[in-house]
KEKE-3310 file (N, C-alpha, C; in steps of 0.2 Angstrom, whole numbers, plus 5000, padded with zeros to 4 digits):
npx = (5134:5130:5121:5107:5107:5097:5086:5075:5063:5059:5046:5044:5035:5031:5032:5035:5029:5026:5038:5048:5042:5039:5051:5059:5054:5057:5071:5071:5066:5076:5085:5080:5076:5090:5096:5088:5094:5091:5095:5108:5120:5121:5111:5100:5090:5082:5076:5067:5065:5054:5055:5051:5039:5044:5051:5055:5066:5078:5076:5079:5091:5096:5095:5101:5114:5113:5113:5122:5114:5104:5098:5098:5092:5085:5074:5073:5061:5044:5037:5031:5022:5023:5035:5045:5047:5051:5061:5068:5068:5079:5091:5094:5097:5108:5117:5124:5129:5115:5104:5091:5075:5062:5050:5039:5024:5028:5018:5017:5007:5004:5005:5022:5028:5025:5036:5046:5041:5039:5056:5060:5051:5059:5073:5071:5062:5065:5059:5059:5052:5040:5022:5015:4996:4987:4973:4964:4961:4961:4973:4978:4982:4970:4972:4977:4969:4956:4963:4966:4953:4946:4948:4944:4933:4920:4905:4888:4873:4865:4870:4878:4895:4910:4922:4936:4951:4967:4977:4986:4978:4973:4968:4963:4965:4953:4946:4947:4964:4977:4984:4975:4963:4963:4964:4951:4942:4942:4931:4919:4904:4889:4878:4876:4888:4897:4911:4920:4928:4940:4948:4958:4964:4971:4966:4955:4940:4936:4948:4952:4945:4949:4961:4959:4952:4963:4970:4963:4960:4975:4975:4965:4963:4964:4958:4945:4952:4964:4965:4966:4979:4987:4980:4973:4979:4982:4974:4964:4955:4947:4935:4933:4925:4917:4908:4902:4898:4903:4910:4925:4933:4926:4930:4941:4939:4925:4917:4908:4902:4894:4897:4911:4908:4903:4914:4922:4915:4913:4928:4929:4922:4921:4911:4912:4903:4903:4903:4908:4920:4937:4943:4948:4959:4967:4971:4978:4979:4968:4955:4950:4952:4960:4955:4961:4960:4962:4974:4992:4999:5011:5017:5012:5006:4994:4980:4974:4978:4993:5008:5004:5008:5003:5005:5006:4995:4985:4981:4966:4971:4970:4974:4977:4983:5000:5013:5009:5004:5013:5021:5013:5015:5029:5032:5024:5028:5042:5038:5033:5044:5055:5049:5047:5060)
npy = (5074:5069:5053:5053:5047:5036:5029:5018:5018:5006:5004:4991:4978:4963:4956:4945:4936:4942:4948:4939:4940:4956:4962:4957:4964:4976:4978:4973:4989:4996:4992:4993:5008:5011:5006:5012:5024:5035:5034:5033:5018:5014:5016:5011:4998:5002:4994:4996:4987:4988:4983:4970:4953:4942:4935:4944:4956:4944:4939:4952:4954:4943:4945:4957:4951:4946:4952:4970:4981:4979:4985:4988:4992:4992:4993:4994:4993:4990:5005:5011:5015:5027:5033:5024:5027:5038:5035:5029:5038:5047:5040:5039:5052:5055:5048:5052:5048:5049:5053:5056:5050:5039:5034:5019:5006:4988:4980:4977:4985:4997:5007:5002:5009:5017:5026:5029:5041:5051:5052:5057:5067:5074:5076:5079:5090:5098:5096:5096:5091:5077:5073:5058:5051:5035:5034:5024:5008:4998:4996:4985:4969:4953:4947:4955:4965:4958:4956:4965:4972:4962:4962:4971:4981:4994:4996:5006:5009:5004:4995:4997:4999:5008:5011:5000:4993:4982:4979:4982:4982:4983:4977:4984:4989:4999:4999:4999:5001:5006:5008:5004:5008:5022:5026:5024:5031:5044:5043:5037:5040:5045:5035:5016:5011:4998:4988:4975:4962:4953:4939:4931:4933:4927:4916:4906:4901:4886:4884:4888:4882:4868:4870:4873:4859:4850:4857:4854:4839:4836:4842:4833:4829:4840:4854:4864:4879:4879:4870:4880:4887:4887:4896:4908:4923:4919:4928:4930:4921:4915:4925:4924:4909:4912:4918:4910:4903:4890:4880:4885:4872:4862:4848:4845:4836:4835:4845:4848:4849:4860:4870:4870:4875:4887:4894:4895:4906:4915:4918:4923:4933:4944:4953:4970:4980:4998:5011:5023:5037:5040:5053:5068:5075:5064:5062:5059:5066:5080:5086:5100:5118:5130:5136:5128:5131:5146:5149:5150:5136:5137:5146:5146:5157:5167:5171:5181:5189:5199:5191:5184:5166:5148:5133:5114:5106:5116:5120:5114:5101:5085:5065:5050:5037:5033:5041:5051:5063:5069:5069:5079:5090:5093:5096:5108:5116:5118:5122:5137:5142:5144:5153:5164:5165)
npz = (4892:4906:4911:4921:4937:4944:4958:4963:4974:4986:4999:5013:5017:5025:5012:5007:4997:4987:4982:4976:4964:4958:4962:4950:4941:4944:4944:4929:4923:4927:4921:4904:4905:4904:4894:4885:4887:4895:4908:4920:4920:4934:4941:4953:4962:4979:4990:5007:5020:5032:5047:5047:5049:5042:5028:5021:5023:5022:5009:5002:5003:4999:4983:4984:4985:4972:4963:4959:4957:4965:4978:4999:5015:5030:5042:5062:5068:5066:5059:5050:5033:5026:5034:5029:5015:5018:5024:5015:5003:5012:5012:4998:4998:5005:4998:4990:4976:4968:4959:4956:4962:4962:4971:4974:4980:4985:4980:4965:4960:4955:4940:4932:4920:4920:4923:4915:4910:4919:4922:4908:4909:4920:4913:4900:4902:4912:4925:4940:4949:4951:4948:4952:4951:4950:4941:4935:4932:4920:4913:4920:4922:4923:4934:4943:4944:4949:4962:4968:4970:4975:4988:4998:5002:5005:5010:5009:5017:5006:5002:4990:4984:4988:4988:4984:4990:4990:5002:5016:5032:5050:5063:5079:5096:5095:5084:5068:5058:5048:5030:5021:5027:5029:5015:5012:5022:5018:5009:5016:5023:5029:5039:5042:5035:5025:5030:5021:5021:5012:5018:5013:4998:4989:4987:4979:4982:4981:4983:4994:5002:5000:5005:5017:5023:5022:5031:5042:5042:5046:5060:5067:5079:5087:5096:5088:5089:5089:5077:5068:5067:5059:5048:5050:5061:5078:5086:5080:5080:5089:5085:5072:5074:5085:5075:5069:5079:5082:5093:5102:5109:5101:5092:5080:5070:5069:5064:5052:5036:5030:5040:5037:5024:5027:5036:5025:5016:5027:5030:5014:5013:5024:5037:5044:5051:5050:5062:5064:5065:5070:5081:5073:5079:5079:5066:5051:5038:5033:5023:5012:5012:5006:4990:4974:4962:4962:4967:4960:4952:4947:4956:4970:4972:4980:4971:4974:4984:4981:4986:4994:5002:4997:5004:5008:5017:5020:5007:4998:4992:4994:4996:4993:5005:5004:5004:4995:5001:5008:4997:4990:5000:4999:4986:4984:4994:4989:4976:4981:4991:4979:4973:4981:4984)
capx = (5132:5129:5115:5105:5107:5090:5086:5069:5063:5052:5045:5044:5032:5030:5031:5038:5025:5026:5046:5049:5041:5040:5058:5065:5051:5059:5076:5070:5063:5080:5088:5078:5077:5095:5096:5086:5100:5091:5095:5115:5120:5124:5105:5098:5085:5081:5070:5068:5062:5050:5052:5044:5039:5043:5057:5059:5073:5084:5076:5082:5100:5097:5094:5107:5119:5116:5114:5125:5109:5099:5102:5091:5092:5082:5074:5075:5056:5039:5037:5024:5024:5028:5041:5048:5046:5055:5069:5075:5072:5086:5096:5096:5100:5116:5122:5130:5128:5108:5101:5082:5072:5056:5043:5032:5025:5032:5015:5017:5002:5006:5011:5028:5031:5026:5042:5047:5037:5043:5061:5059:5052:5065:5079:5068:5057:5067:5056:5060:5047:5035:5020:5009:4993:4984:4967:4960:4965:4959:4976:4980:4978:4965:4972:4978:4961:4954:4966:4965:4946:4941:4952:4942:4925:4918:4897:4885:4868:4859:4874:4883:4902:4909:4926:4937:4957:4970:4983:4988:4976:4974:4963:4966:4958:4947:4941:4953:4968:4981:4986:4968:4957:4964:4961:4945:4939:4937:4924:4914:4899:4883:4879:4876:4893:4899:4917:4920:4935:4943:4954:4962:4962:4974:4964:4948:4934:4938:4956:4953:4941:4953:4966:4954:4951:4971:4971:4957:4965:4984:4974:4960:4961:4964:4952:4944:4953:4970:4965:4965:4983:4991:4976:4972:4983:4978:4969:4958:4952:4940:4930:4928:4923:4910:4904:4900:4893:4907:4912:4932:4933:4924:4936:4942:4937:4918:4916:4901:4902:4890:4902:4916:4907:4901:4918:4925:4911:4917:4933:4932:4918:4919:4910:4910:4900:4904:4900:4911:4927:4942:4943:4950:4965:4971:4969:4983:4977:4960:4952:4946:4955:4962:4955:4966:4958:4964:4982:4996:5003:5019:5021:5009:5005:4988:4977:4968:4980:4999:5015:5001:5006:5000:5009:5002:4990:4980:4976:4961:4971:4973:4977:4977:4989:5007:5019:5008:5001:5020:5023:5010:5019:5034:5032:5020:5032:5047:5038:5031:5050:5059:5046:5048:5068)
capy = (5078:5062:5050:5055:5040:5035:5025:5017:5019:5005:5000:4983:4977:4955:4957:4938:4933:4946:4951:4936:4943:4961:4962:4956:4969:4984:4978:4976:4995:5000:4990:4996:5016:5012:5002:5017:5031:5038:5034:5030:5010:5016:5018:5007:4998:5002:4988:4999:4985:4991:4980:4964:4949:4937:4934:4948:4957:4938:4939:4957:4953:4940:4950:4961:4947:4943:4960:4977:4986:4979:4987:4987:4995:4988:4996:4990:4990:4995:5012:5014:5017:5036:5032:5020:5030:5044:5034:5029:5045:5051:5036:5041:5061:5058:5044:5056:5044:5048:5063:5054:5044:5035:5030:5017:5003:4983:4974:4979:4986:5005:5006:5004:5009:5026:5028:5033:5047:5055:5052:5060:5075:5078:5076:5086:5097:5102:5097:5094:5086:5073:5069:5053:5048:5029:5036:5018:4999:4997:4992:4979:4960:4950:4942:4964:4969:4951:4953:4972:4975:4958:4961:4977:4984:4997:4998:5011:5006:5003:4989:5001:4999:5015:5011:4995:4993:4981:4982:4982:4983:4983:4976:4987:4991:5003:4997:4995:5005:5005:5012:5006:5010:5028:5028:5022:5034:5050:5041:5036:5046:5043:5029:5011:5006:4992:4986:4967:4958:4944:4939:4927:4936:4926:4909:4905:4898:4880:4881:4889:4875:4862:4870:4872:4852:4852:4858:4849:4833:4837:4843:4832:4829:4845:4857:4868:4886:4877:4868:4885:4891:4890:4898:4912:4923:4916:4931:4931:4914:4916:4931:4918:4903:4914:4923:4904:4899:4886:4881:4882:4868:4857:4844:4846:4832:4834:4851:4850:4850:4865:4873:4872:4879:4892:4898:4897:4911:4920:4922:4928:4941:4946:4960:4973:4987:5005:5013:5032:5038:5042:5063:5075:5077:5058:5060:5059:5071:5081:5090:5106:5125:5136:5133:5128:5139:5152:5148:5152:5132:5136:5150:5145:5164:5167:5174:5186:5193:5198:5193:5178:5160:5143:5124:5109:5103:5121:5118:5109:5098:5078:5062:5044:5037:5030:5045:5055:5069:5069:5073:5086:5094:5094:5101:5114:5120:5118:5128:5141:5144:5144:5159:5169:5169)
capz = (4898:4910:4913:4930:4942:4946:4963:4964:4982:4986:5007:5011:5024:5025:5004:5006:4993:4984:4980:4971:4959:4957:4961:4943:4935:4944:4942:4922:4922:4929:4911:4899:4904:4903:4888:4881:4887:4899:4913:4921:4923:4941:4944:4959:4964:4985:4996:5012:5024:5038:5053:5042:5051:5041:5026:5017:5024:5018:5001:5002:5006:4990:4980:4984:4983:4967:4956:4963:4958:4972:4987:5003:5021:5038:5049:5069:5069:5059:5059:5044:5026:5023:5035:5028:5009:5019:5025:5008:5000:5013:5011:4993:4996:5006:4996:4984:4970:4966:4955:4954:4965:4961:4976:4972:4982:4980:4976:4959:4955:4951:4934:4931:4914:4920:4925:4907:4907:4924:4919:4906:4912:4924:4909:4894:4903:4917:4930:4949:4956:4945:4955:4948:4952:4945:4941:4935:4932:4916:4910:4923:4922:4926:4941:4947:4945:4953:4969:4969:4970:4982:4998:5004:4999:5009:5007:5011:5018:5004:4997:4987:4985:4988:4988:4983:4988:4992:5004:5023:5037:5056:5069:5085:5102:5096:5079:5062:5056:5041:5025:5017:5032:5030:5009:5012:5026:5014:5004:5025:5021:5031:5043:5040:5030:5031:5027:5019:5021:5007:5021:5009:4992:4983:4988:4977:4988:4981:4983:5000:5005:4999:5011:5026:5023:5024:5042:5049:5043:5048:5066:5068:5084:5091:5095:5082:5090:5090:5074:5062:5070:5050:5042:5055:5069:5085:5091:5077:5078:5090:5084:5067:5077:5089:5070:5067:5081:5084:5098:5101:5112:5096:5089:5070:5065:5070:5059:5047:5029:5030:5045:5033:5017:5031:5037:5020:5014:5029:5027:5009:5015:5033:5036:5048:5053:5054:5068:5065:5062:5076:5080:5070:5082:5075:5057:5044:5032:5031:5015:5011:5012:4999:4983:4968:4957:4968:4968:4955:4953:4947:4962:4973:4977:4978:4966:4976:4986:4979:4990:4998:4996:5002:5003:5010:5021:5021:5001:4997:4990:4997:4989:4996:5009:5002:5000:4989:5003:5008:4991:4990:5005:4996:4981:4986:4999:4987:4971:4985:4992:4976:4970:4984:4984)
cpx = (5130:5125:5114:5104:5100:5091:5078:5066:5055:5051:5042:5040:5029:5026:5034:5035:5025:5032:5048:5047:5036:5047:5063:5060:5055:5066:5076:5069:5070:5084:5084:5076:5086:5097:5094:5091:5097:5093:5106:5115:5123:5117:5103:5092:5084:5077:5072:5063:5059:5048:5049:5044:5041:5049:5058:5063:5079:5081:5080:5089:5101:5100:5100:5115:5119:5116:5115:5120:5101:5102:5097:5095:5085:5081:5071:5067:5051:5038:5034:5027:5027:5034:5046:5050:5054:5061:5074:5075:5080:5092:5098:5099:5107:5119:5127:5131:5119:5106:5095:5080:5063:5051:5040:5030:5027:5026:5014:5010:4998:5008:5016:5029:5027:5031:5045:5048:5040:5050:5063:5057:5054:5071:5076:5066:5057:5063:5058:5056:5041:5031:5015:5003:4988:4976:4961:4964:4963:4964:4981:4977:4974:4966:4974:4972:4957:4956:4965:4959:4942:4943:4948:4938:4921:4911:4894:4878:4864:4865:4878:4889:4905:4916:4929:4946:4960:4976:4983:4980:4975:4970:4968:4963:4952:4941:4949:4956:4971:4979:4978:4962:4958:4963:4954:4942:4937:4930:4915:4910:4892:4883:4876:4881:4895:4906:4918:4925:4935:4948:4960:4961:4965:4973:4957:4945:4937:4944:4956:4948:4946:4959:4964:4955:4959:4973:4969:4960:4968:4982:4969:4959:4963:4958:4949:4950:4961:4973:4966:4971:4987:4987:4974:4977:4976:4972:4964:4952:4944:4935:4927:4924:4917:4904:4902:4896:4896:4910:4922:4933:4930:4933:4936:4940:4928:4914:4913:4903:4899:4893:4908:4915:4904:4909:4922:4922:4912:4923:4935:4926:4916:4917:4910:4907:4905:4901:4903:4920:4933:4941:4948:4958:4968:4971:4976:4984:4971:4959:4951:4954:4953:4960:4958:4966:4959:4970:4985:5000:5009:5022:5019:5005:4998:4985:4974:4971:4989:5003:5009:5003:5005:5006:5005:4995:4981:4978:4972:4962:4973:4973:4977:4982:4994:5010:5016:5006:5007:5022:5021:5013:5026:5037:5029:5027:5039:5047:5036:5040:5054:5053:5048:5055:5072)
cpy = (5070:5061:5051:5047:5040:5031:5025:5014:5013:5000:4994:4982:4969:4956:4949:4934:4936:4948:4948:4940:4947:4964:4962:4964:4977:4984:4978:4983:4999:5000:4993:5004:5014:5011:5009:5024:5035:5040:5030:5023:5010:5016:5011:5005:4995:5000:4994:4993:4988:4987:4974:4957:4944:4937:4939:4950:4950:4939:4946:4957:4945:4942:4955:4957:4944:4949:4966:4981:4984:4979:4986:4990:4993:4994:4993:4987:4991:4999:5015:5015:5023:5036:5029:5022:5034:5042:5031:5034:5048:5045:5037:5047:5060:5051:5047:5051:5042:5054:5062:5049:5042:5033:5026:5010:4993:4979:4976:4983:4994:5003:5009:5006:5019:5031:5033:5041:5052:5055:5057:5070:5078:5078:5080:5090:5098:5102:5094:5089:5083:5070:5063:5050:5041:5032:5029:5012:4996:4993:4986:4971:4959:4949:4951:4965:4965:4954:4962:4975:4969:4959:4967:4980:4987:5001:5002:5006:5004:4998:4992:5001:5007:5014:5002:4995:4986:4982:4980:4985:4979:4982:4980:4989:4996:5000:4992:5003:5001:5010:5012:5009:5020:5032:5030:5028:5042:5047:5038:5042:5044:5038:5023:5009:5002:4992:4979:4964:4954:4943:4934:4927:4931:4919:4910:4902:4893:4880:4884:4884:4870:4865:4871:4864:4849:4850:4855:4842:4833:4837:4839:4831:4832:4849:4862:4877:4883:4872:4874:4889:4892:4894:4905:4916:4922:4920:4933:4925:4912:4919:4927:4913:4907:4918:4917:4900:4891:4885:4880:4874:4861:4854:4843:4844:4830:4839:4848:4853:4859:4870:4877:4878:4887:4898:4900:4905:4915:4925:4925:4932:4942:4954:4963:4980:4993:5009:5021:5031:5041:5048:5065:5073:5068:5058:5064:5066:5075:5086:5094:5112:5126:5131:5133:5133:5144:5154:5148:5144:5131:5141:5151:5150:5165:5172:5182:5192:5193:5197:5186:5171:5156:5137:5122:5109:5110:5123:5115:5105:5088:5073:5054:5042:5032:5036:5051:5063:5073:5075:5080:5091:5099:5098:5106:5118:5121:5127:5137:5146:5148:5151:5166:5169:5167)
cpz = (4900:4912:4919:4933:4946:4952:4963:4971:4982:4996:5006:5017:5024:5018:5005:5001:4986:4980:4976:4963:4955:4957:4954:4939:4937:4942:4935:4918:4924:4920:4908:4901:4904:4896:4881:4881:4891:4905:4915:4924:4932:4945:4950:4962:4972:4989:5004:5015:5032:5043:5052:5047:5050:5033:5021:5019:5019:5011:5001:5001:4999:4987:4977:4983:4977:4961:4960:4962:4961:4977:4994:5009:5025:5041:5056:5069:5062:5061:5052:5038:5022:5029:5034:5021:5013:5021:5020:5003:5004:5013:5003:4992:5000:5003:4992:4978:4968:4965:4956:4958:4962:4968:4971:4977:4978:4979:4971:4956:4953:4946:4932:4926:4914:4923:4920:4906:4910:4924:4913:4904:4917:4918:4904:4896:4907:4923:4936:4952:4950:4950:4949:4951:4949:4948:4939:4935:4927:4912:4912:4920:4924:4932:4945:4948:4949:4961:4973:4974:4975:4989:5001:4999:5006:5004:5013:5013:5014:5000:4991:4986:4982:4988:4989:4986:4990:4996:5013:5029:5044:5061:5075:5091:5100:5089:5073:5058:5049:5034:5022:5019:5028:5020:5010:5017:5023:5010:5011:5023:5023:5036:5040:5035:5033:5027:5026:5019:5019:5012:5019:5003:4988:4983:4984:4982:4988:4984:4992:5005:5006:5005:5018:5028:5027:5030:5045:5049:5048:5057:5068:5073:5090:5093:5091:5084:5089:5080:5066:5064:5062:5046:5044:5061:5074:5088:5086:5075:5080:5090:5077:5069:5083:5082:5068:5069:5081:5090:5099:5104:5107:5095:5081:5069:5067:5066:5054:5041:5029:5035:5042:5028:5021:5033:5031:5014:5020:5029:5018:5010:5024:5034:5043:5049:5055:5058:5069:5064:5069:5076:5075:5074:5080:5067:5052:5041:5035:5023:5017:5012:5006:4992:4977:4963:4957:4968:4962:4954:4951:4954:4968:4978:4974:4972:4968:4978:4986:4987:4997:4996:5002:4998:5009:5011:5020:5013:5001:4989:4994:4993:4995:5000:5006:4998:4998:4993:5004:5001:4991:4992:5003:4992:4980:4988:4993:4982:4975:4987:4987:4973:4975:4983:4990)
residu = (MET:SER:LYS:PRO:ILE:LEU:TRP:ILE:VAL:ILE:PRO:CYS:TYR:ASN:GLU:GLU:GLN:VAL:LEU:PRO:ILE:THR:ALA:PRO:MET:PHE:LEU:GLN:LYS:ILE:THR:SER:LEU:THR:GLU:LYS:GLY:MET:ILE:SER:ASP:LYS:SER:ARG:VAL:LEU:PHE:VAL:ASN:ASP:GLY:SER:ARG:ASP:LYS:THR:TRP:GLU:LEU:ILE:GLN:GLY:PHE:ALA:ALA:GLN:ASP:GLU:GLN:TYR:ILE:GLY:ILE:SER:GLN:SER:ARG:ASN:ARG:GLY:HIS:GLN:ASN:ALA:VAL:LEU:ALA:GLY:LEU:MET:GLU:ALA:LEU:HIS:SER:ASP:SER:CYS:ASP:ILE:THR:ILE:SER:ILE:ASP:CYS:ASP:GLY:GLN:ASP:ASP:ILE:ASN:ALA:MET:ASP:ALA:MET:VAL:ASP:ALA:TYR:VAL:ASN:ASP:GLY:CYS:GLU:VAL:VAL:TYR:GLY:VAL:ARG:SER:LYS:ARG:ASP:THR:ASP:THR:PHE:PHE:LYS:ARG:PHE:THR:ALA:GLU:SER:PHE:TYR:LYS:LEU:LEU:ASN:ALA:LYS:GLY:LYS:VAL:LEU:TYR:LYS:ASP:PHE:GLY:GLU:LEU:LEU:PHE:THR:HIS:PHE:GLY:ILE:SER:GLY:PRO:THR:VAL:LEU:SER:ALA:SER:CYS:HIS:LEU:LYS:GLY:ASP:GLY:CYS:ARG:LEU:VAL:LEU:ASP:LEU:LYS:PRO:ALA:LEU:GLU:SER:GLU:LYS:LEU:GLU:ALA:ARG:ILE:LEU:ARG:ASP:LEU:GLU:GLN:TYR:GLN:ASN:ARG:SER:MET:GLU:ASN:ALA:LEU:VAL:ASP:LEU:LEU:PRO:ARG:SER:MET:ILE:PRO:VAL:VAL:LEU:ARG:ARG:LEU:ASP:ILE:SER:PRO:GLU:MET:GLN:ALA:ASN:SER:LEU:THR:LYS:GLN:LYS:ARG:ARG:ALA:LEU:VAL:GLU:LEU:LEU:LYS:ALA:PHE:PRO:ILE:ASP:ILE:THR:GLY:LYS:ARG:PRO:VAL:SER:GLU:ALA:ILE:ILE:THR:SER:GLY:GLY:VAL:LYS:VAL:SER:GLU:ILE:ASP:PRO:LYS:THR:MET:GLU:SER:LYS:ARG:VAL:THR:GLY:LEU:TYR:PHE:ALA:GLY:GLU:VAL:ILE:ASP:CYS:ASP:ALA:TYR:THR:GLY:GLY:PHE:ASN:LEU:GLN:ILE:ALA:TRP:ALA:THR:ALA:TYR:ALA:ALA:GLY:MET:ALA:VAL:GLY)
# end
C-alpha cells in the first residue's frame, strides 16, 4: 500500500520574523513522518501568503528555491485567516498529488507533534476528518508561554484575567477587531471589561527602553511625532503621545527620563476600556444551538427525532477563530451527508 501524501497548509500574514524559525520545524516534521513510514516522501509544506506587506513572500520563495518540499502560493491582497486556509486547502485538493492536509498557524504555538496522531488516525483508524484543539500550554517552552500570555489580556471590572492570547489585532474606525479579538469576545461578559495590550511582546522592558533611547538619539532634532516612526505605526503615534500628555511638537532630545519610562510602560501595557460588542449581524460565529448530547456524533442524527440531522452552526458547538469553526461545519456536514446517503 502506498504511503499517503501529506500537505501541511500554513496561512501567513506578515510573518517575516517567525518564518525563519518555524519553517524548518514544519519541514522537519515532514521528514520525521516520512522516516517513520507514515507518509510519502512527496509530502509538502504549503505556505499561503495572505497579502503580507513585509518580506514574507520573499522568504517563502527562498525556501521553495532551497528545498522542493516547500511550496507557496500568494494572494493578491489580505483576505483574512480563514480564507487563506481555504485557499491552501483548495490548492491541495486540485493538485492531484495530495491525500491528506493539516492546517496550522505559522507562529509555531500549536503542538506540531500532534500531527503524528492525526496521520495515524487517518492511516490506521480510517478517519477522514480529525479535529484537534489545544487545551493547555503546559508543554510550551517558557518563551512561548511568556509571549503568548503577555501580548493580549482581557480583564473584567475587578481586574481578573478573563482571557490571554498572542496574535493579530486590528484598530478600526469602530474600535478593535482581528482574530484575537474574535476569540476573546466569547469571554466578554458584563460591563467594565478592559483590554490590555503588549504592543512590543518580543522586547522586555529594559530592551524596549534601550530601543527607544536609540531612536531618540538618532532623531534627536526631530519632533516626537516624527521620532517614533520606526517604533510605531504613524497613525498610532498621536494616540500614544496624547495618552502620555506629550506634545507632538516636542523635540525628541527634550523628552525626560520620567516620560521615557512612562512610554515604555504604556507600550507594554496599553489599556483599552471595552464599551460593547458589534451587532450579531456582523458575527463570524454564534454560540448556542442544539445540545450535542442530543445528537449522535457518528451520524449527526437527532436522538429525539428520527430522520432529523444537524450540521454546522445550528449545533451548540463553537470554537476560537483559526479555521476551527469551518472545520466543525465541514466535518458535521460530511458526517450527516454520509449518513443520509
